[in-house]
N, C-alpha and C positions, 0 to 999 in steps of 0.2 A: 828090503830093511827098512826097518821103522826107527822113530826116534831120533834125538840129535846128531848121531853118526851120521843117517843119511842127510844132513840138513834141516829135520825138523818139516817137512814135506806133509802137508797136513793136518800141521798146527797153524790156529790164526792168533795174532797178536791181543795180546793182553789190552784190555780197554785204556784209553789216556783220561786222565780225572781232567776236571774244567772246573774253571772259578766258580761255576753255578753249582757244581757238587759240592762244594766244600762245607756252605755251610748246612748240610744234611749230615754229611759226616763228622762234623764238630758236634753238633748236635747227640750224635749216637754214641761218641764219645764220651758227652759230659754225662748221657744217660748211664753210663757203665757197658756198653757192648764190648766184646772184646773185638781188638784190632783186626784179630785173623780173620773174625764172623764179616767185620765192616770189608774187609780186602776181598774176600770172594764173593761176596754180593756186589761189588764193582769189578770183579774179575781182573785185579791188580794184585803187585807183592804186597805184602803187610809192611815192607819197608815205606813203601809210598804212604800210607796212613799213619805208620809213625812219625814219619816228616812233618804231617800237617799238625798230630796231636802233641808236639814239641815246639810247634812254631816257626820248624827250619824250612817249611814252605807254606805261602798261603797266612804268614801270622797276620796279615790284615784285614783277612776277611772275616765278620764274626759269626757266630752258630746260629742256626736257626732257632727262632722262639721255640 
């Protein structure tokens, strides 16, 4: 068996965003990149990028120049 029903064997966990990633993510958001494309590049759920976009997470970290 494969997939979620079998416990997800063979699947690796997604990346955990770190504070040093955030300025570059915010820069890409500012430049108009789509949230889902940024998320794919970091191997995270688009919701994590959306939280950064809205300031819910890492609101105190500025975007990269």
